[in-house]
C-alpha positions in Angstrom: -53.0 39.9 -16.2 -49.1 38.4 -16.3 -48.9 35.0 -15.8 -44.9 35.0 -16.3 -42.4 37.8 -16.1 -38.6 37.3 -16.5 -36.5 39.3 -15.1 -33.1 40.3 -15.8 -32.5 36.2 -16.5 -29.0 34.9 -17.4 -27.9 31.2 -18.0 -25.0 29.6 -18.6 -24.8 25.9 -20.1 -21.6 23.9 -20.6 -19.9 27.5 -20.6 -22.3 28.9 -23.3 -25.0 31.5 -22.8 -28.5 30.7 -23.3 -29.9 33.8 -22.3 -28.7 36.7 -21.4 -29.9 39.6 -18.7 -33.9 38.9 -20.6 -36.6 40.4 -19.7 -39.8 38.7 -21.4 -43.8 38.8 -20.2 -46.3 36.2 -21.0 -49.8 37.5 -20.8 -52.9 35.5 -19.8 -54.1 35.6 -23.4 -50.6 35.3 -25.4 -49.9 32.3 -27.9 -46.2 32.6 -28.2 -44.4 30.6 -30.8 -41.1 29.9 -29.9 -38.1 29.4 -32.6 -34.7 29.7 -33.3 -32.2 26.6 -34.6 -31.7 23.3 -33.0 -29.6 24.0 -29.6 -30.5 27.6 -29.3 -31.9 27.5 -25.8 -36.0 26.8 -26.9 -36.3 24.2 -24.3 -34.2 25.3 -21.9 -36.7 28.5 -21.6 -40.0 26.4 -21.5 -37.9 24.4 -18.7 -37.0 28.0 -16.8 -40.8 28.5 -16.8 -42.0 25.2 -15.4 -38.9 25.5 -12.8 -37.4 22.6 -14.1 -34.1 24.4 -14.4 -32.8 27.2 -12.0 -31.4 30.2 -13.8 -27.6 31.5 -12.7 -28.9 35.5 -12.2 -32.5 37.6 -12.4 -36.2 35.6 -11.6 -38.9 34.2 -13.5 -41.5 35.1 -11.5 -45.3 32.9 -12.3 -48.6 34.5 -11.1 -49.4 32.4 -8.0 -53.0 31.1 -9.2 -51.8 29.8 -12.3 -52.2 26.1 -13.5 -49.0 24.8 -15.7 -49.4 22.4 -18.2 -46.2 21.4 -19.8 -45.8 18.9 -22.6 -41.7 17.8 -23.2 -40.8 16.2 -26.1 -39.6 13.0 -24.0 -42.1 11.7 -21.6 -41.3 9.4 -19.1 -44.9 8.1 -17.8 -45.3 4.7 -15.8 -47.8 2.2 -15.8 -50.5 0.3 -13.1 -53.0 2.7 -14.0 -55.9 2.6 -17.3 -55.6 5.8 -20.1 -58.6 6.8 -19.1 -58.0 6.7 -15.6 -54.8 8.7 -16.4 -56.9 11.8 -18.4 -59.5 11.8 -16.0 -57.1 11.9 -13.0 -54.5 14.5 -13.8 -57.2 17.1 -12.8 -55.9 18.0 -9.5 -58.7 18.5 -6.6 -61.0 15.6 -7.6 -59.5 12.7 -5.5 -59.5 14.8 -2.7 -63.5 15.7 -3.1 -64.0 11.9 -3.5 -61.8 11.4 0.4 -63.8 14.3 1.9 -67.4 12.8 0.1 -66.6 9.4 2.0 -65.5 10.7 5.6 -68.5 12.9 5.7 -70.6 9.6 5.0 -68.9 7.3 7.0 -69.4 10.3 10.1 -73.0 10.6 9.6 -73.0 6.8 9.4 -71.8 6.3 12.5 -73.6 9.0 14.3 -76.5 7.3 12.7 -76.0 3.6 13.8 -75.2 5.6 17.4 -78.6 6.0 18.3 -78.2 9.0 20.0 -81.1 11.3 19.7 -79.9 14.6 21.9 -79.9 17.5 20.1 -76.5 18.2 19.9 -76.3 15.1 18.1 -78.8 16.1 16.0 -76.7 19.4 14.9 -74.0 17.1 14.0 -75.9 15.2 12.1 -77.8 18.4 10.6 -74.2 19.6 9.4 -72.5 16.4 8.1 -76.2 16.3 5.7 -75.0 19.9 4.5 -71.7 18.5 4.2 -72.1 15.9 1.8 -75.0 17.6 0.2 -71.7 20.7 -0.4 -69.4 17.7 -1.8 -71.9 16.6 -4.0 -72.4 19.8 -5.6 -68.9 20.8 -5.9 -68.0 17.3 -7.3 -71.2 17.8 -9.7 -69.7 21.5 -11.2 -66.4 19.5 -11.3 -68.0 17.0 -13.9 -69.9 19.3 -15.4 -66.8 21.5 -16.2 -63.9 18.1 -16.7 -66.7 15.7 -17.6 -65.8 11.9 -19.1 -67.4 12.2 -22.3 -65.3 15.9 -23.3 -61.5 13.6 -21.9 -63.2 10.4 -24.4 -63.7 13.3 -26.8 -59.8 14.7 -26.9 -58.8 11.2 -26.7 -60.4 10.3 -30.1 -59.3 13.3 -31.6 -55.9 12.7 -30.6 -56.4 9.2 -32.1 -57.2 6.9 -29.2 -60.0 4.3 -29.8 -62.5 3.2 -27.3 -60.4 -0.7 -26.8 -57.7 2.0 -25.8 -59.2 3.2 -22.5 -59.0 0.2 -20.4 -55.1 -0.5 -21.7 -52.2 0.0 -18.8 -50.8 2.5 -19.6 -47.4 0.3 -19.8 -48.7 -1.3 -22.8 -48.1 1.9 -25.0 -45.2 2.5 -27.2 -43.5 6.1 -25.9 -45.3 8.1 -29.2 -48.4 7.0 -27.7 -47.6 8.3 -23.9 -47.1 11.2 -25.1 -50.7 11.4 -27.0 -51.6 10.5 -23.3 -50.1 13.0 -21.9 -51.1 15.6 -24.1 -54.3 14.2 -23.8 -54.6 14.8 -20.3 -53.2 18.7 -20.6 -56.0 19.6 -22.6 -58.2 17.9 -20.5 -56.7 20.4 -17.5 -57.2 23.4 -19.6 -54.2 25.1 -17.6 -53.8 28.4 -17.5 -50.8 28.3 -19.8 -49.6 25.8 -21.6 -46.1 24.4 -22.7 -45.8 22.8 -26.1 -42.4 21.5 -27.2 -42.9 20.1 -30.5 -46.4 18.9 -29.7 -47.0 17.1 -33.6 -44.0 15.2 -33.4 -45.8 12.0 -33.2 -48.9 12.7 -34.4 -50.0 11.8 -37.4 -52.1 13.3 -40.0 -55.8 13.3 -39.1 -54.8 13.7 -35.3 -52.3 17.2 -36.2 -55.9 18.5 -38.1 -57.9 17.9 -35.1 -55.5 19.2 -32.3 -55.0 22.8 -34.9 -58.8 23.0 -34.2 -58.9 22.5 -31.2 -55.9 24.8 -30.4 -57.1 27.3 -32.3 -60.7 27.6 -29.8 -57.9 27.0 -27.0 -58.6 30.5 -25.0 -55.6 30.6 -22.6 -52.4 31.0 -23.4 -49.6 28.7 -24.5 -45.8 28.7 -26.0 -45.2 26.5 -28.7 -42.4 25.5 -30.3 -42.9 23.6 -33.8 -40.9 23.2 -37.2 -43.8 23.3 -38.8 -44.5 26.8 -40.3 -48.2 26.5 -41.5 -48.9 25.1 -38.0 -47.7 28.0 -36.0 -49.1 30.6 -38.5 -52.3 29.0 -37.9 -51.8 29.4 -34.2 -49.7 32.3 -33.1 -49.9 35.6 -32.3 -46.7 36.6 -31.6 -43.3 35.2 -31.4 -40.0 34.8 -29.2 -36.8 34.2 -31.3 -33.2 33.0 -30.3 -31.4 35.7 -32.6 -27.5 35.9 -32.8 -27.7 39.1 -31.2 -30.3 37.2 -28.2 -33.9 36.8 -27.6 -36.3 38.9 -29.0 -39.8 39.8 -29.3 -42.2 40.5 -32.2 -46.0 41.0 -32.5 -47.9 38.1 -35.6 -47.5 35.1 -36.7 -44.6 33.1 -38.2 -44.5 35.0 -41.8 -44.9 38.5 -40.3 -41.9 37.9 -37.8 -39.7 37.0 -41.1 -40.8 40.2 -42.7 -40.1 41.9 -39.6 -36.6 40.1 -39.5 -36.3 40.8 -43.3 -37.3 44.7 -42.7 -35.2 45.1 -39.8 -31.7 43.8 -41.6 -32.5 46.2 -44.9 -33.3 49.1 -42.8 -30.0 48.7 -41.1 -28.2 47.7 -44.0 -29.2 51.4 -45.6 -28.5 53.2 -42.1 -24.9 51.9 -42.0 -24.6 52.7 -46.0 -25.4 56.3 -45.6 -23.4 56.9 -42.1 -20.5 54.9 -43.7 -20.6 57.3 -47.0 -21.4 60.5 -44.8 -17.7 58.7 -42.5 -16.2 58.8 -45.9 -16.5 62.0 -46.5 -15.5 63.1 -43.3 -12.7 61.2 -43.2 -11.4 62.7 -46.5 -11.8 66.1 -45.8 -10.1 65.6 -42.6 -7.2 63.7 -44.6 -7.1 66.3 -47.2 -7.1 69.7 -45.2 -5.6 68.3 -41.8 -1.9 70.6 -42.7 -4.1 74.1 -43.8 -4.2 76.4 -41.2 -7.3 78.4 -42.6 -9.4 75.3 -42.1 -8.4 73.7 -38.5 -12.0 75.0 -37.0 -13.5 72.9 -39.7 -10.9 69.9 -39.5 -11.7 69.5 -35.6 -15.3 69.8 -36.0 -15.4 67.2 -38.3 -12.8 65.0 -35.8 -15.3 65.5 -33.3 -18.8 64.2 -35.4 -16.5 61.6 -36.7 -15.9 60.7 -32.6 -19.8 61.1 -32.3 -20.9 58.9 -35.0 -23.3 56.1 -34.2 -22.0 52.7 -35.1 -24.9 50.1 -36.8 -24.9 46.9 -36.2 -25.7 44.4 -38.6 -28.3 41.4 -37.7 -26.0 38.2 -37.7 -27.7 35.2 -39.2 -27.5 31.6 -37.6 -26.7 29.3 -39.6 -29.1 26.7 -41.7 -28.2 23.5 -44.1 -27.7 24.7 -47.7 -27.3 21.6 -50.2 -28.5 20.4 -53.2 -29.1 16.5 -54.2 -26.8 15.7 -57.1 -28.6 15.1 -60.5 -29.3 11.2 -60.8 -29.3 8.8 -63.3 -32.4 8.8 -64.9 -34.7 5.4 -64.1 -37.5 4.5 -66.7 -40.9 5.6 -67.3 -42.3 3.4 -64.4 -40.5 4.0 -61.5 -42.2 1.3 -59.1 -45.0 -1.4 -59.9 -47.1 -3.1 -57.1 -48.6 -6.3 -57.5 -51.1 -7.7 -54.4 -48.6 -6.6 -52.0 -49.2 -7.6 -48.2 -47.9 -7.8 -44.9 -48.7 -9.7 -41.8 -47.5 -10.8 -38.6 -48.7 -13.9 -37.2 -52.6 -13.5 -37.5 -52.6 -9.7 -37.9 -52.7 -8.4 -41.0 -51.5 -4.5 -41.8 -50.9 -4.1 -45.5 -53.2 -6.8 -47.8 -54.3 -6.3 -51.6 -51.8 -3.4 -52.6 -51.9 -2.9 -56.8 -50.5 0.7 -57.6 -48.0 2.0 -59.9 -45.6 5.0 -59.8 -44.2 7.3 -63.0 -40.4 8.8 -62.7 -40.6 11.8 -60.9 -43.8 11.6 -58.8 -43.3 12.5 -55.5 -45.6 10.8 -53.2 -47.1 11.3 -50.1 -48.4 8.8 -47.6 -51.0 9.8 -45.4 -52.6 8.2 -43.0 -53.2 7.4 -39.2 -49.8 5.7 -36.9 -49.9 2.2 -37.0 -52.1 2.0 -40.3 -49.3 0.4 -42.0 -47.0 3.7 -43.5 -43.3 2.7 -42.4 -43.8 -0.9 -42.4 -44.9 -0.3 -46.5 -41.6 1.9 -46.7 -39.8 -0.7 -45.0 -40.8 -3.4 -47.1 -39.8 -1.2 -50.4 -36.5 -0.8 -48.7 -35.9 -4.1 -48.3 -36.3 -4.1 -44.1 -38.6 -5.9 -44.3 -40.0 -9.3 -46.7 -43.7 -9.5 -47.8 -45.7 -12.0 -47.0 -47.9 -12.0 -50.1 -47.8 -10.4 -53.2 -44.7 -8.6 -54.9 -43.0 -4.9 -56.1 -40.6 -3.9 -58.4 -38.5 -1.5 -59.2 -38.3 0.3 -63.0 -35.4 -0.3 -64.9 -32.0 1.6 -63.9 -33.7 2.6 -60.7 -31.3 3.4 -57.3 -33.0 3.8 -54.0 -32.1 5.0 -50.8 -33.5 5.2 -47.2 -33.9 7.6 -44.7 -35.7 6.5 -41.9 -35.8 7.6 -38.2 -34.5 4.5 -36.7 -31.5 5.4 -38.7 -30.6 8.0 -36.4 -30.8 5.7 -33.8 -28.6 3.5 -34.8 -25.2 5.3 -36.0 -22.5 3.8 -34.2 -21.8 5.8 -31.4 -18.2 5.4 -31.3 -17.6 6.3 -34.5 -16.7 10.0 -35.5 -19.6 11.9 -37.9 -16.8 12.1 -40.8 -16.0 8.3 -40.2 -20.2 7.1 -40.3 -20.6 9.1 -43.6 -17.3 7.4 -45.0 -18.6 3.9 -44.0 -21.7 4.6 -45.7 -19.9 6.1 -49.3 -16.5 3.9 -49.4 -16.0 5.3 -53.3 -16.2 9.3 -52.4 -13.3 11.2 -51.8 -12.5 13.3 -48.7 -13.6 16.1 -50.4 -17.1 14.9 -51.3 -17.5 14.2 -47.8 -16.1 17.0 -46.5 -18.4 19.6 -48.6 -21.6 17.5 -47.8 -21.2 17.6 -43.4 -20.6 21.3 -44.4 -23.5 21.5 -46.0 -25.4 19.6 -43.2 -23.5 22.3 -40.7 -20.9 20.3 -39.5 -17.7 22.3 -39.8 -13.6 21.6 -39.2 -14.0 20.4 -35.2 -17.4 19.0 -35.6 -16.6 16.4 -38.5 -14.7 14.6 -35.3 -17.2 14.2 -33.1 -18.3 11.2 -31.6 -21.8 9.9 -32.6 -22.7 9.5 -29.0 -22.4 12.8 -27.7 -24.3 14.3 -30.8 -28.0 15.9 -30.1 -31.2 14.1 -32.1 -30.7 17.3 -34.4 -27.5 16.3 -35.1 -27.5 12.5 -35.4 -30.6 13.4 -37.9 -28.2 15.3 -39.7 -25.4 12.9 -40.4 -28.1 10.3 -41.4 -29.2 13.0 -44.0 -25.5 13.2 -45.2 -24.8 9.3 -45.4 -27.7 9.6 -48.0 -27.0 13.1 -49.9 -23.6 11.3 -50.6 -25.2 8.5 -52.5 -29.1 9.4 -53.2 -29.9 7.0 -55.7 -32.5 7.9 -57.8 -35.7 6.8 -55.9 -35.9 8.0 -52.1 -38.2 7.3 -49.5 -37.8 8.8 -46.3 -39.7 8.6 -43.2 -40.5 11.8 -40.9 -37.0 13.5 -42.3 -38.4 16.5 -40.6 -38.6 14.8 -37.0 -35.3 16.5 -34.8 -34.9 19.1 -37.3 -35.8 22.9 -36.7 -38.1 24.6 -38.6 -35.4 26.9 -40.7 -33.7 23.1 -41.8 -37.0 21.4 -42.5 -37.3 24.2 -45.1 -34.0 23.8 -46.7 -34.5 20.2 -46.8 -38.1 21.3 -49.1 -36.3 22.8 -50.9 -33.7 20.8 -51.9 -35.5 17.8 -52.8 -37.8 20.0 -54.6 -34.7 20.2 -57.1 -34.3 16.6 -56.4 -34.7 14.7 -60.1 -35.7 11.8 -59.1 -38.9 9.8 -57.2 -39.7 10.0 -53.8 -41.8 8.5 -51.4 -42.5 10.3 -48.3 -44.3 10.1 -45.0 -44.4 13.2 -43.0 -47.0 15.0 -40.2 -45.0 18.8 -41.6 -48.1 20.3 -43.5 -46.0 22.8 -45.3 -43.3 19.6 -46.5 -45.9 17.9 -47.6 -47.3 20.8 -49.6 -44.1 21.7 -51.2 -43.4 18.3 -52.3 -46.4 16.0 -52.7 -47.7 15.7 -56.5 -49.6 12.5 -55.3 -51.4 11.5 -52.1 -51.9 7.7 -51.2 -54.0 6.9 -48.4 -53.1 4.1 -45.8 -56.0 3.0 -43.8 -57.3 -0.4 -43.2 -54.9 -2.4 -44.3 -55.4 -1.0 -47.6 -53.8 1.9 -49.7 -55.5 3.6 -52.3 -54.5 6.9 -54.3 -56.8 9.6 -53.0 -58.4 11.3 -55.8 -58.8 15.1 -54.2 -56.2 17.9 -52.7 -54.3 17.9 -49.8 -56.4 20.7 -48.2 -59.6 18.3 -49.0 -58.2 15.5 -47.4 -57.2 17.8 -44.2 -60.8 18.6 -43.9 -62.5 14.8 -44.4 -60.2 14.2 -41.2 -61.5 16.4 -38.9 -64.3 15.4 -36.7 -67.5 16.1 -37.2 -68.3 18.0 -34.6 -65.6 20.4 -34.4 -65.3 23.7 -36.4 -63.1 23.1 -39.8 -59.8 23.8 -40.0 -58.4 26.4 -42.4 -55.4 25.8 -44.2 -53.6 28.1 -45.1 -50.4 28.0 -47.9 -49.3 27.4 -51.3 -51.2 24.7 -52.9 -49.5 21.4 -54.0 -47.2 21.3 -56.5 -50.1 19.0 -58.2 -52.5 21.6 -57.9 -49.6 23.7 -59.4 -49.5 21.7 -62.7 -53.5 22.2 -63.2 -54.4 24.6 -65.8 -55.8 27.4 -64.0 -58.9 29.7 -64.7 -57.7 32.6 -67.0 -57.7 35.8 -65.2 -57.5 39.2 -66.0 -54.2 41.0 -64.1 -53.9 42.5 -60.8 -52.0 45.6 -59.5 -52.2 47.0 -56.6 -55.7 48.8 -56.9 -58.0 46.4 -59.1 -60.2 48.9 -61.5 -63.8 48.7 -61.4 -65.3 45.8 -64.3 -66.8 47.2 -67.4 -67.8 44.7 -68.4 -71.6 44.3 -69.4 -74.0 41.4 -67.8 -74.7 39.1 -70.6 -79.0 40.0 -69.7 -78.3 43.7 -70.3 -76.0 42.8 -73.5 -78.8 41.0 -74.8 -81.3 42.6 -77.2 -79.3 46.0 -75.6 -80.6 49.0 -77.9 -84.2 47.2 -78.4 -87.4 48.7 -76.7 -88.3 45.5 -74.8 -90.3 45.6 -72.3 -91.9 43.4 -69.3 -89.1 41.3 -67.8 -86.7 42.1 -70.0 -87.2 46.2 -69.3 -87.9 44.9 -65.2 -84.0 43.0 -65.4 -82.5 46.2 -66.9 -83.4 48.0 -64.3 -82.9 45.6 -61.4 -79.5 45.6 -63.1 -78.8 49.0 -63.9 -79.9 49.5 -60.0 -77.2 47.0 -58.6 -74.6 48.8 -60.6 -75.7 51.8 -58.9 -75.0 49.9 -55.5 -72.0 48.4 -56.6 -70.7 51.9 -57.5 -72.1 53.8 -54.8 -70.2 51.0 -52.2 -66.9 50.4 -54.5 -65.9 53.2 -56.3 -64.8 55.8 -53.0 -62.5 52.3 -51.9 -61.2 52.4 -55.5 -60.4 55.7 -55.7 -58.6 55.9 -52.3 -56.5 52.9 -53.3 -55.7 54.4 -56.7 -54.8 57.3 -54.8 -52.5 55.9 -52.5 -51.0 53.3 -55.3 -50.2 56.4 -56.9 -48.5 57.7 -53.6 -46.7 54.9 -53.1 -45.0 55.4 -56.0 -44.2 58.5 -55.6 -42.7 58.4 -52.4 -40.4 55.3 -54.0 -39.1 57.6 -56.6 -38.4 60.2 -54.5 -36.5 57.6 -52.3 -34.7 56.4 -55.1 -33.8 60.2 -56.2 -32.7 61.3 -52.7 -30.9 58.0 -52.3 -28.6 58.6 -55.6 -28.3 62.5 -54.9 -27.1 61.4 -51.5 -24.5 59.0 -53.0 -22.9 61.8 -54.5 -19.4 63.5 -52.7 -21.0 67.0 -53.6 -24.0 66.5 -51.4 -21.8 66.4 -48.7 -20.1 70.1 -48.4 -23.8 71.6 -47.9 -23.9 70.6 -44.3 -28.0 72.4 -44.8 -28.8 70.2 -47.9 -27.3 67.1 -46.2 -28.8 67.3 -43.3 -32.3 68.1 -45.4 -31.5 65.0 -47.4 -30.8 62.9 -44.4 -34.2 64.3 -42.6 -36.0 63.6 -46.2 -35.0 60.0 -46.4 -36.6 59.2 -42.7 -39.7 61.3 -43.5 -40.1 60.1 -46.6 -39.4 56.2 -45.4 -42.1 56.8 -42.6 -45.3 58.2 -45.4 -43.9 55.8 -46.8 -45.3 53.2 -44.7 -48.0 54.9 -43.2 -48.9 54.9 -46.9 -48.5 51.0 -47.1 -50.6 50.0 -44.4 -53.2 52.5 -44.9 -52.8 50.8 -48.8 -53.2 47.4 -47.2 -56.5 48.1 -44.7 -58.3 49.9 -47.9 -57.3 47.1 -50.3 -58.6 44.8 -47.7 -61.5 46.6 -47.3 -62.3 46.4 -50.5 -62.0 43.2 -50.9 -64.2 42.3 -48.3 -67.1 44.9 -49.7 -66.7 43.4 -52.8 -67.1 39.7 -51.7 -70.1 40.9 -49.5 -71.8 42.3 -52.8 -71.1 39.1 -54.7 -72.8 37.0 -52.0 -75.5 39.2 -51.5 
């Protein structure tokens, strides 16, 4: 069933086209990831679905009975209601049921008090009693589906404590109000959820819980996120803003990127082949244009040139592209913390912290919001004074600090160029323009006033300030907030080449996984070095009554550096094992009997069973591997032949080769897909046999 249908929708904002002639369908089970650079129109598309934006042309049709839940990036929640009541009363219809019940009970009480024993009065009383019974049944069903216990579990998963239930909504910060709205939406279970960067204000434990909840969510949603890992876990299709327009792709984010790359290669190959053919035809026309005996052939080729297709190659969005400059080498110990503590009046945030960090470590600070992660970074940056203990950076260290609030404290009347120059007075004009160019501020953008920039643009200005003079110790608090997915990944790549020491707070699991060599857990006023991996920490964050969240992706840098167990090299098709079990090798050739003989018989039967299951699959995988190699060689040979000018003089041969290219490419795709399926089956069967 279709929940939302875009029919030839067009919208322009500020004279810029957001969508043109968009046709799109969202079904009742769709799990859509909405991707594109900042400012491309992702949020606007959600607003069109939510009817907060009206299109210039076309129509956005919504199913009449569809219940919609929308979580924008900025929520506006007024006070006057306790948190628990705010969540429970978000379900439409519950209040009217209570009102109807109160009315029915009042009617029955009035009839009873009247003392009228007439037949008509008795019928009215029976009718009122029946209505009360019906309303009680409907309320019981309602409360069964939307129970207070379920609401409290959702709020706990998103980080609220029991004591928060009675707090007025006005008491919560903006980030916690966002969690309250998200709690209410998850509690409502709408037919379609619109989620605009829902993890922006969540800490890592809440992200882990939310990921598990969303995986089990059986209704449709559209998700915007700058966390590749979160997207890959949740979505089954991608709607992307591309230079050529809005496109749709099946699969997760990784599958989308692969398909875009494949499209690019295919278009480039086709364009290259067409261009080569065009060049040949033009040469022929030019060479024989003046020869009467070739007039018919020349005219034929002129017509073919006029009819030839033009391949429009994919455009590419601009993305940040930069590296941190080399830094001065610091001492071996970059930071020493001794009995450090911070209190605000009677509230102790951090106490008795004793840690040290070696040069080059990349420390991820993890823990729930409010535990003190940002407080620790601000003390290390010199923005806050500790109330106990001390810390000392090592020899020859220079500290750079990026914080979320820095982007909000930029001088609004200054230009982009002036604001970066202000932080690096010794930098040359060329250095500043180079850094700003890497941050996507071109000739016109550098003269924009800070006050007119978006949140993402301000974040890039703050990053540019840091890049111009980073130092050899970096402190970064949620650096990917307000950045789109591609920019977040470019920042991670740049930091991966940074040769200094890094401390950072982030809720972006892909970002943490790419960078962290050390994990500090901030909890209960303490900061401790976590002994396990990031995956183990994520698993520990989950509620015991929730299904575990599968955390995919590459290991952390720390895990990558650990020595890996040796294993045989693998190819497309894994060869069957020829090693003999230890129990079989022991005493081989001896005439053992009894238990040994029975063991050997069991081993032989097991090998026979494995071979019967695996050998056909291994043979098929090997055949397909050879087929793939043969097709690749065939395509290489055909492309080489097509690149020679002589082949175009023989039209039949040329057409045959072009047909062969198309056919071979199609066969290669089928062979690769089939091999992938056979290989997956083979691995599954091996795992099943090993487990048995």
